[in-house]
N, C-alpha and C positions, 0 to 999 in steps of 0.2 A: 385815926381810923381810915380817913379818906386816902391818906398817903399810902397806907398798907394795901388797900384794894388797888390803888393805881400801880403799885409795885408788883402786886400779884398778877396783874394783866401783862406785865413785862416778863413774867416768869421767875421772879425772885421771891422766895418764900420768907416768912417772918423769922424763922430760925437762922436764915442766912444773914439777915440784918443784925441779929443779936451777936452772931459769931464773927461778923465782919467779913463774911465770904461774899465774893461776887460770882457772877455767872461764868461758868467754865466755857472757854472758846473751844469748839469742836474742830480740831485739825490734827494732822498727822504728828505724832510724837517723834521728833528727830533722833533723840537719844535711844540707841538700841536696847540698853538695859532697862530704862524707864518704860519703853514701849512694851517689852516682854512682861514686866511686872504688871503693868496696867492690863495687858491682855489676859494674864492668868487670873487676876481679880475679877474682871468683868465676865470672863468665861464662866467662872464659878457662879457668879450671880445669875447669868442667863440660864445655866443648867438648873439652878435652884428654882427659878421662875417656871421653867418648863415642867419640872416635876410637880410643882404646886398646882399649876393650871391643869395638869393631867389628873391629879387627885381631886381637886376642888370642883372642877367643871366636867369631869369624865370626858375630856377631850383626847383626841388622838394626835400626838405631837411627834414630829420627827425633826431632829436638829442635827445639822452637820456643820462642822467648823474646821477651818484650816488656818493655822497661824502663818505669820510671815516667813517662818523658818520651815514650813511644811508639816508641822505637827498636826495630827488628825485627832479630832474630838467629835464624839457622837452621843446623842441621846434619842431614844425612841420609847414611846409609851409601852408599858408591858402588855397592853391589850392588842397591840398590832405589831407590824414589822415595817421596816423602812421600804422594802420592795412594794408592799401593799399600799403604803402611802404614795409612792411614786405612780403606781397604777391608777389610783383614784385621782391623782393630780392630772394625769394624761386624759382620763375620761372627762373630767370637769372642764379642763382648759382646752382640750382638743389639740394639744401639743404632743407630738411624738418625740420623746426624749432619746429614743434609740435609732431613729431613722438615719441620722448622719453616720453613726457608728456602724449600722448595718450596711450602708452603702460603701463605707470604707473597707469593711471586711469582704464584701462582695467583689470590689475592685481588686483587692489583694488576691482573692481566690482565682479570679479570671486571669490575672497576670501570671500566677503560678502555673495555671493550666497551659497557658501559651508557652511559657518556658519549657514545660515538660514535653509538649508536642514538638517543639523545635529540637530538643535534645534527642528525642526518639527518632525523629527524621534524620538527624545528623548521624546517629549510630547506624541506622539502616543504610544510609548512603556510603558510610565507610566500609560496610560489608558488601558493597556492590549492588544494593537494592534501592528501589525508589529513585532511580536516576532520571526518569522521564521528566521532561519540563525544564531541565537544567541547561543553560546556555553555555557557550564555550568558556566564558570567563568563570562561571561557577564550577565547571568541570576542572579547569586548570587549578583553581583554588583548592578544590577537593583533592586533586592529585598531589599538590604541594603539601597539604596537611598529612596525607597518608605517608608520603616520603619522609617527612619529619618524624612522624610517629614510628615508622619502621626503623629510622636511624636511632631513635632513643631505645627501641626494643633491642636492637643489635648491640648497642653500647652496653646495655644492662646485661645482655647474655654474655658478652666477652668479659665483663667484670666478674660475673658469677663464676665463669670457667676459670679465670685467673685466680680467684680466691680459693676455689676448690683445689686447683693444682698446687697452690702454695701449701694448703693444708695437707694434701697427700704427700708432698715432698718432706714436710716436717715429720709426718708419721713414718715415712720410709727411713729417714735419717735416724729417728729414734729406734726403729727396729734394727737397723744396721749396727747402731751403737750397742744395743742389747746383745746382738749376736756376737760382736767382738768381745764383749765382756764375758759371755758364756764360754767362748772358745779359749779365752785367756785363763779362766778358772779351770777348764778341762786340762789345759797344758800343765797347770800347777799340780793337779791331781796325778797326772801321768808321771811327773818327775818326783813325786813325793817318795822318800825312802821307805816309809812304812806301808803305804798303799801301793803295791806294785801293780802295774797295768800290763796285761799281756793277753794276746789273742789265743783263745783255746781252740787250736786247730783240730784237736781230737774229739771235740764235742760234736756229736752227730746232729743235734738239733740246730746248732749254729751253722754247720755246713749246709744242711737242708734248707734252712731259711735263706742263706746267702744265695744258694742255687736258684731259689724261687723269687729272687729280687726282694726278699723280706728284710727285716731288721737284723743286723749282724749281732751275734751274741758275743759278749765280752765277759771276761772273768776278772774279778778283783780279788787278790789273795792277801789276806791280812796276816802278817807275821809279827808276833810280839818281839820287840827289840830290847826288852828289859831282861836282865840275867835271872832275876828271881822268878820270872814267869816261864822260862824255858825249862822243858823237862818236867813240868808239873802235871802232865797228862792232858793238857789242852791241845787239841789239834787245830791245824789251820782250817779256816772256813773260806769257802769260795762264794763270792757274791756275783751273781750273774745278772747283767743288765742287757735288756733287749733294745 
């Protein structure tokens, strides 16, 4: 019995003696697989203990955990919120958890404002404004920047003009090709033995329109060339095109 109490002082329990287990040395587990398995088991145990102490003792518990791989785990008592727990922690400890983050955000905001002011001043100077206070070196630099910008604008303008010109040339070429095809089809119609094409000089409307620079009137006379259609009472028909 004395030996048991002596071992109890050393942190070894009676059941460990019966099972032949020794005290586990607390150090980092080098094997990644074993380390992840141990983390999962002990995380579940800690979460269980947090829930138990919340129910048994009516305590407000907030638990946040991150594994070595960055996996996030959290538990918070149903009677509170993690944010409220942090606020109570700040009040009790006097430590401001957000002061460093606030200062960082403030510095970022001031830096952005400074960049914005510089850009606005540069735009005004390129428009010929707010030039007071610039020395000769700054004025030469501004002039050089404006010249380079103007060169880029001109190059872009010439590129756009060249592109549009090529497009118009293609459209003109297509129009000319279409015109030649139409003229070729018109010549075929004129030479067709059935559809005779002749100018009707006796037509008063055609002469009047031609005299007034209007559209010329032409007549197409359709003559049936089959023997069984001739003399059947069908007369020729004049088709007038303006």
